[in-house]
N, C-alpha and C positions, 0 to 999 in steps of 0.2 A: 584522525582515524577513530572509528567507533569501536569501542572495546566491549563493554558489558552488554549482555543479551537484553537487559531491560531497556537500553537505549533504542533498541529496534522495535519496541512495542509501546503503544499509547492506548489508554482507555479514556474515552470521553463519553460520559453518560452511558447509554446503552450500546455504544460502538466500541469495538476493539480494532486497532490497526497494527499490522505487523509488516515491516519492511524486509525485503529479501532480494537476492539476486539469483539468476539462473544463467547457465551458459546457453548461447544460441547454437544452432547447427553450424554456423560459421566460426565458432570458437570465441565469440565476443561475449561480454557479460551484459545482461539486461536487468535493470532494476524494476521491481514490482512492489505494490502495496496490497496486501490482503485486508479487506474491510469486512468485518462481521457486525451485523446489526441484530441484537437480541430483542425479539418481540415477544408478545404474550403467546403467540401461536407457534413460535419456533425461531430459527436463526436464518437470516438471509446473508449470503456471502457474495462479495464482488471482488474482482481483481482489477487493479488499475496499473497500467504500464507507466513507468517513470522515465521519461526521456528516451533517447535513442540508445541502441547498444553501444558499448564502449569497450575498448581493448583492455582497460584497467578496471578490475572488479571493485576497487575502492571508490573509483569515480561513479560507477553504476550504483553502488550502495549509497553514496552521498546524494545522488539524484533521487533515489528511493526515499531517503530520509526527508528530503525537501518536499517530496510529494506527500509523505505521511503527515508532515506538519501542516501542509496546505489543507489536506482533507480533514485533519483534526480541527483546524480553525473553522472550516465550513460547518462541521458537525456541531461545534459549540453554538453556532448562530441559528441553524435550522437543520432538519433531517436531510440527509443526502438523497438526491433523486437520481435514478438511473436514466441514462440517455435512451433514445429509441433504439439504438443499435447494441445495447447492453442487456445481459441476462443474468439472473441470479444463478449461482451454482450450488 
């Protein structure tokens, strides 16, 4: 189980990642990772879904943490690129 707030957050270079969960309209928990890229002209944000909705919020958070670690690993290697179907918010 993830306890301290700092475990839900990672900073890699100019990227910040935060894992979180939200309830779906069906009452399930969905994990997400908010990625913020700090640039010279401002900040670009993107939200990544982590797995499928789960009945257990701790399972959804575990999926979000796994996604966070995956994105942090990619960011260490090269800048993250958005897909053609993604937008910055």
